N, C-alpha and C positions, 0 to 999 in steps of 0.2 A: 794067190797071195801067200807069202811065207807066214810062219807062225809068229804070233806076238809073244815076246818075252818081257816079263815084268820083273824088275829087280830094284833094290834100293839104289837111290841116286847118290853119287859121290861127286867130289870136286871136278872130276873129269867130264861130268855131264853139264857143267855150268853154261856152256854156250848154247846147248840145246834147251836148257831150262830158261835161259834168257829169251830165246826166240819164242818158246811156248807161252811164257808168262806175258810177253808183249802182246800176244794174240788175245789175251784176256784183258789187256789194257793196263797191265802193271809194268812200271818202269823200274829198272835196276841197272847195276853195272856188272860186268863180268867178274871183276874182283870181289864185289860184295857177295855175289852168288857162290863163288868159289869158297869164300869163307863160311858162308851159311852151310853149304853142302859138306864141308869138312868137319863141322861141329858134331861131336858124338853125344852131347848132353842136351840135345834139343827135346822139347816136349812133343814134337810131331815126328812122323816118319814120312820121308819123301821117296816116291817111287817113280821110275821112268819106264815107259813102255817102248820097246824097240822092235822093229822088224828089219831083219838083216843088218843089225848094228846101226840102224838109223832111228833116231828118236822120233816117235810118232805121238807120244802122250806123256802127261805128267800128272801125278796125284799126290796130295799130302793128306794124312790122316792123323787125328789125335784120339786118345782114349781118356775118358774121365769118368769119375764117380758122380752120380747125380743124386743128391740127397733126397729131394722130395719123393721120388719113387723108389729109392734105394736100388737103382740100376747102374750097371756099368754100360757106357755108351761109346760107340766109335763114331766120330764125325769126319766126313770128308770135308776138308777145309778149302781144298783147291783141286780142280780136275779140269784138264784141257786136252783136247785131241788136236793135232796139227790140222789147220784149216783145209789142207789138201787131202786129208785122210778121213774126214768126217763122213759118217754114213757107212763105214766099213765094219762097224761092230767093235771098234777099239774102246769106246767109252763104256759099252756094256761089259767088256772084258775087265776093264779097270774096276767097275762097280762090283762085279763078281769077285774079283781079287780082294776088294775091301770087305766083302761079306765073309770070305774065308778068314781074313785076318781077324775080323770081329769075333767069329766063332772060336778061333784059337785063343783069344783073350777073354773068352767067356762073357762077351758083351751080349746084352739082350736086345739091343737096338742099333741100327745103322742110320745115321742122319747125314744129310748133305745141305750145305748152305749155298745160296746163289744170290746175285744182285737182283733187286726188284725190277731193273730194266731189262733183264735177260728173259723175256717172255718165252722164246723158243726153248731155252734151257729148262724153264719151269715145266713146260708142256712135256718135254722129253722125260724129265724125272717122274712126272705123274704117269706117263706111258709105261715106264718100266717098274712101277709099283710103289713109288714113294708118295706119301700123302702130305699135303701142307697142314701142319699141326700147330704152328705158332708163328708169331712175329718176333723178330730180333731187333732190338734197338741198340744203337751204338753212340757213344759220345767220345769225341777226340779229347785226349788229355795233353796238356802242355807239360813239358819237362822243365 
């Protein structure tokens, strides 16, 4: 297998991002994703994993200060590996990449979130060293 290259995603990666996000169950449009990936003032960073110029994974991370423990934290807010490439170590490479980003930003912790229904994903995270430390609650807001 060729080497996996991980780089910041741009508008030219919109069609690959659309396909990968759909595999997670998120719907969007190509135009919306092009606009999102063109924004330079986002609070997250979006990365694409490629093998031989073919997109095989996507990850977004955010960095934030956490007042209660006075830590800086990096959180993986989305991570997906193409369904045809799972089990090839790409997810672990993306997580390792996030660890390096975290260290560069002087974060003391790397977090990842996932849906309650993704049992296999939760098991994978625990297998690679993440611990379930809290519950997250969300409430939709109307505009």
